[in-house]
C-alpha positions as CSV (number, residue, x, y, z in Angstrom):
1,M,-34.7,-20.1,6.3
2,H,-37.8,-18.0,7.0
3,M,-40.8,-20.2,7.4
4,N,-44.0,-18.8,6.0
5,K,-47.4,-19.5,7.7
6,V,-48.4,-22.3,5.3
7,T,-45.1,-24.1,5.9
8,S,-45.3,-23.7,9.6
9,L,-48.9,-25.1,9.7
10,I,-47.9,-28.1,7.6
11,E,-44.9,-28.6,9.8
12,E,-47.1,-28.5,12.9
13,V,-49.2,-31.4,11.4
14,R,-46.0,-33.3,10.4
15,L,-44.7,-33.0,14.0
16,A,-48.0,-34.1,15.5
17,R,-48.2,-37.1,13.1
18,H,-44.6,-38.1,13.8
19,S,-45.2,-37.9,17.5
20,Y,-48.4,-40.0,17.2
21,L,-46.7,-42.6,15.0
22,S,-43.7,-42.8,17.4
23,Q,-46.1,-43.3,20.3
24,I,-47.7,-46.3,18.7
25,S,-44.6,-47.7,17.0
26,Q,-44.0,-50.3,19.7
27,V,-47.7,-51.4,20.1
28,S,-48.1,-55.0,19.1
29,E,-51.0,-56.1,16.9
30,E,-52.4,-57.9,19.9
31,Q,-52.3,-54.8,22.1
32,A,-53.7,-52.7,19.3
33,V,-57.1,-54.4,19.4
34,L,-57.6,-54.3,23.2
35,K,-60.5,-52.1,24.4
36,P,-61.1,-50.9,28.0
37,T,-64.9,-50.8,27.3
38,P,-67.0,-52.2,24.4
39,E,-67.9,-48.7,23.2
40,S,-64.3,-47.3,23.2
41,W,-62.0,-47.5,20.3
42,N,-58.7,-49.4,20.3
43,V,-55.4,-48.2,18.9
44,T,-56.1,-49.6,15.4
45,E,-59.5,-47.9,15.3
46,I,-58.1,-44.6,16.5
47,T,-55.4,-44.7,13.8
48,E,-57.9,-45.7,11.1
49,H,-60.1,-42.8,12.3
50,L,-57.2,-40.3,12.1
51,Y,-56.5,-41.5,8.5
52,W,-60.1,-41.0,7.3
53,A,-60.5,-37.7,9.1
54,E,-57.4,-36.2,7.6
55,H,-57.9,-37.8,4.2
56,G,-61.3,-36.2,4.0
57,G,-60.1,-32.9,5.4
58,I,-57.3,-32.5,2.9
59,L,-59.6,-33.6,0.0
60,G,-62.2,-31.2,1.1
61,M,-59.8,-28.3,1.4
62,W,-58.2,-29.0,-2.0
63,K,-61.6,-29.3,-3.7
64,T,-62.8,-26.1,-2.1
65,L,-59.6,-24.2,-2.9
66,H,-59.9,-25.0,-6.6
67,A,-63.6,-24.3,-6.6
68,I,-62.9,-20.8,-5.2
69,R,-60.1,-20.2,-7.7
70,T,-62.3,-21.2,-10.6
71,G,-65.3,-19.2,-9.4
72,Q,-67.5,-22.3,-8.7
73,Y,-67.5,-21.5,-5.0
74,E,-67.8,-18.0,-3.4
75,K,-64.7,-16.6,-1.9
76,K,-65.6,-15.6,1.7
77,Y,-63.6,-14.4,4.7
78,E,-66.3,-13.7,7.2
79,S,-67.4,-16.3,9.8
80,K,-68.4,-16.4,13.4
81,F,-65.0,-17.9,14.2
82,K,-63.0,-15.4,12.1
83,N,-59.3,-15.3,13.4
84,L,-60.0,-17.6,16.4
85,P,-57.5,-20.3,17.2
86,I,-58.8,-23.8,16.7
87,Q,-58.7,-24.7,20.4
88,E,-61.2,-21.8,21.1
89,I,-63.5,-23.0,18.3
90,I,-63.4,-26.6,19.6
91,D,-64.1,-25.4,23.2
92,Q,-67.2,-23.5,21.8
93,T,-68.5,-26.3,19.5
94,W,-67.6,-29.8,20.8
95,Q,-69.3,-31.9,23.5
96,P,-66.9,-33.7,25.9
97,K,-67.5,-37.0,24.0
98,E,-68.3,-36.1,20.4
99,I,-70.0,-38.4,18.0
100,V,-67.7,-39.1,15.0
101,P,-69.0,-38.1,11.6
102,A,-69.7,-41.2,9.5
103,V,-67.0,-40.3,6.9
104,A,-64.3,-40.3,9.6
105,A,-65.5,-43.4,11.5
106,P,-63.3,-46.5,11.6
107,R,-65.0,-49.0,9.3
108,M,-62.6,-51.1,7.3
109,G,-60.8,-52.9,10.1
110,G,-57.4,-54.4,9.4
111,T,-54.0,-54.2,11.1
112,L,-52.3,-51.4,13.0
113,I,-49.3,-51.7,10.7
114,F,-51.5,-51.0,7.7
115,W,-53.2,-47.9,9.3
116,R,-49.9,-46.6,10.6
117,N,-48.5,-46.6,7.1
118,A,-51.7,-45.2,5.6
119,L,-51.7,-42.3,8.1
120,D,-48.0,-41.7,7.4
121,S,-48.7,-41.6,3.7
122,L,-51.0,-38.6,4.1
123,Q,-48.0,-36.4,4.8
124,T,-47.0,-36.5,1.1
125,I,-50.5,-35.4,0.1
126,L,-50.6,-32.7,2.7
127,D,-47.2,-31.4,1.5
128,G,-48.6,-31.2,-2.0
129,F,-51.6,-29.2,-0.7
130,G,-49.1,-26.9,1.2
131,K,-47.3,-26.2,-2.1
132,D,-50.5,-25.4,-3.8
133,I,-52.3,-23.1,-1.3
134,Q,-50.9,-19.5,-1.1
135,E,-50.5,-17.7,2.2
136,D,-53.0,-15.0,1.2
137,E,-55.6,-17.8,0.8
138,L,-55.3,-19.2,4.3
139,R,-58.1,-16.9,5.7
140,M,-60.7,-17.8,3.0
141,L,-63.4,-20.1,4.3
142,A,-62.9,-23.7,3.5
143,H,-65.6,-26.4,3.5
144,P,-67.4,-26.5,6.9
145,H,-66.3,-28.9,9.6
146,P,-69.0,-31.5,10.4
147,I,-69.0,-30.5,14.1
148,S,-67.5,-27.0,14.3
149,G,-69.0,-25.5,11.2
150,P,-67.3,-22.7,9.3
151,L,-63.5,-22.8,9.3
152,D,-61.0,-21.1,7.1
153,F,-58.0,-22.9,5.6
154,Q,-55.7,-21.9,8.4
155,Q,-58.1,-23.2,11.0
156,R,-58.6,-26.4,9.0
157,L,-54.8,-27.0,9.0
158,E,-54.6,-26.1,12.7
159,F,-57.4,-28.7,13.3
160,L,-55.4,-31.5,11.7
161,A,-52.6,-31.1,14.2
162,F,-55.0,-30.5,17.1
163,H,-57.0,-33.7,16.2
164,I,-53.9,-35.9,16.0
165,K,-52.7,-34.6,19.4
166,R,-56.1,-35.1,20.9
167,H,-56.2,-38.8,19.9
168,Q,-52.6,-39.3,20.9
169,E,-53.7,-38.5,24.5
170,Q,-56.3,-41.3,24.2
171,V,-53.7,-43.7,22.9
172,V,-51.3,-42.9,25.7
173,N,-54.1,-43.9,28.1
174,L,-54.9,-47.1,26.2
175,I,-51.2,-48.2,26.2
176,K,-50.9,-47.7,30.0
C-alpha cells in the first residue's frame, strides 16, 4: 500500500506516541510523581503536558483548516519557515529551556494512568484529522505555534511527533 504524506505524518505521531507510552508503561504511580528538582516536571506532569499540547495543536489545526475552507481565514503558503523541517525551525526559535505556554502547562494533576489513557485517546482524534485534511492542504499555513510562530500543517504534524520524542528523552532520564 502506498502511503501518502498525510498518512505518513500521522503514522510518525502514532509511532512516537506508542514509544512514549511503552516507555512509561512500567512506571508506578509512586515513581511518576518523583522530581529531581522542585522546578522540574515529573512523569505525570510531562504526560499531562503532552496531552494538552497535542489536544490544543489538533484543535487549532482543525479549526484553522475549516476556517480556510470556508473563507473565514486567508489561505497562505508563504512564511519565513517555508519548506523547512521542524527540527530546523525549533533550532532557530527555541531556547535550551523553553517556558511552556499556559494552554499546554500541566495544571489538573491526577494519576499517571489517567494521563496515559488521555494521551493515547488523542490518536483517534488525530486519525480523524488525518482523514479530513488533504495532501494539497499540508503546506497551507496553520495557526501559529506559541513559540516558533508561523507553521504550515505539515510542520504542525511534524511538531507533534518531535514534541513527544523530546519529552520521551526527559522521561528516560527521570526513570533512570
